[in-house]
N, C-alpha and C positions, 0 to 999 in steps of 0.2 A: 642657448636661446638667441644670442646675438647673431649666431651664424644663420639660424633660420630666418630671422628678420632681414639679414643682409641678402640672402638668396632670394627671398620673396621680393625685396626691393629691386634687385637686379632684374629678375624676371619681369616685373611690372614695367620697368624702364625699357627693356627690350621690346616688350609687346606694344607699348605705346608708340615706339618709334617705327615699328614695322607693319602695323595693321590699320586698315581702314574700317569705317563703321558701316559701309555698304559696298557690296560686291555684286556683279552680275556675271554669271557663267553661262555660256552657250554649250549645251550638251550635244547638240546635233540630233541625229536619229538614234533613239534608244536601242541598245543591243538587245537581242532576244535570247542570248545564252545566259542561263542562270549563273553559270560559273564566272561570267564576265560582265557584271552590271556596270552602269555608269556610277562613278563615285567621285566625291570631291570633299576635301577637308577645308573648312573655313576657320580662320583665327581672328579674334578681335580683342582689342584692348578693353578695359573696363567701361561699361556703359551699354546703352541700348543699341541694337543693330537691326538692319533690314537688308536681306540678301535676296537675290533672284536667280533661279535656274530656268532657262528657256530650253525647250526640247520638242522633238517631233516623235510621234508614234505611228506605226503602221498597222497596229491592232489596238482595239479599244480597251484592253486590259493592262493596267499598270500596277506594279508593286512599288511601294515607296517606303522610305524610312529616313528619319533624321534623329540622331542620337548624340547627346553631349558627352564630352570627356570630362570626368571629375577627377582632379588631382589634388589630394590633401596631403600636406607634409607638416608633421608636428602640430596638427590641429588647425593649421592655416589652409584655407582653400586657395590654392595657387591658381588653378583653372576651375571655373564653375560657370554654368549657365542656368538661369532660372527662366521659367515661362517660355521655353522653346516650343514653337509651334509653326506649322506651315499651312498655307492655303493654296489649293490648286485652282488655277484659272485656265480658261480657253485662251488661245492666241499667245503671242509673245508679250512680255511686259513692255510697256504699260497698257497695251491695247486690249487686255482681257475684259470681257463684259459678263461672262458667266462663271460663277464660283461653284466648284464641285465639292466644297466643304473645307472646314478647318480641322486639322489633325494634330494631336499632341506629338511632340518630338521625343517620344520615349518608347516607341513601338514600331511594328511594321504594319502597313496598311495596304490592302488591295483595293483598287479603285476601278470601277467600270465606267469608262467614258462613252460619250454618245457615238463618236466616230473617230477614225484615224485623223491626224492633223497636228497642228501646232498648239502647244500648251506651255504654261509656266507655273512655277511654284514660288510664292513669296514666303520667306522665312524670317521670323522675328523672335526676339528674345532679349535678355539682358545678361551680358557678361559681367558677373559679379565676383570673380576671383581676383586676388591681388594682381595677377598677371593678365586678367581678362578671361576669355573663354575660347574653347575649341569644340567644334562639333563636325560630324560627318553626315553627308547625304548620300543615299543610294537610290537609284531608280532602275527599273527594268520593265520592259514591255514583253508580255507573254504571248507567243504565237504557237499554239499547239501544232506539232508536226504529225504527219500521217502515222509514224511509228507510235506516237502517244495514243492515238485513237485505236490502233491495232492492239496495243497492250491492254487498253481499257476493255475492249470487246472480249479479248481472250480471258481477262480476269473475271468478267461477268459470266462468261461461259463456264469457267471452273466453279464459280459459286453455285450456279444452277445445277451442274453435275453433282456436286457434293450434296446439295440440298435434296435432290431427287433420290440419291443413293441413301441418305439418312431416312427419308420417308419410306422407301422400299424396305429397308431393314426393320423399321418399326412395324410395318404391316406384317412382315414375316414373323417377327417375334411375337406379336399379339395373336397370330393365328395358331401358333403352337400351344398357347395356353387355352384355347377355346375348346 
């Protein structure tokens, strides 16, 4: 038990000496490749925090996610965050005037914006582990490519073909019983 308390105390001391309670990250233009989203990990000592991510999009569809890391050792929450949420705004922080909503920091959210441009998210919560809290943010802007539309049309064509074939088979089967 003394080892667990010593480890937790050491982690708490390290996190207090290395983390700030507010960070601003400039993500630039969001990537459009799902395999390569913008991501950033924030680390805070115990207490409330307020972070900001500024970004630009070239298409009005954005996928976003903010998720905490929970680390429990021997029944002690070493890293934990409660009340993690983020709010999407137009323009860079602090110039935003239009809020696009507040989202929980435990899932993935797809957001349709009004237009391409500059935006930011404000992230809040309370780091209440003995060493504070750690969470990650991921953002991606989706721009469908021509190949995506071609595959969609081909898929719909296949569905129509199968449905017509099933209908013709039902008509032939019912005529043999008449």
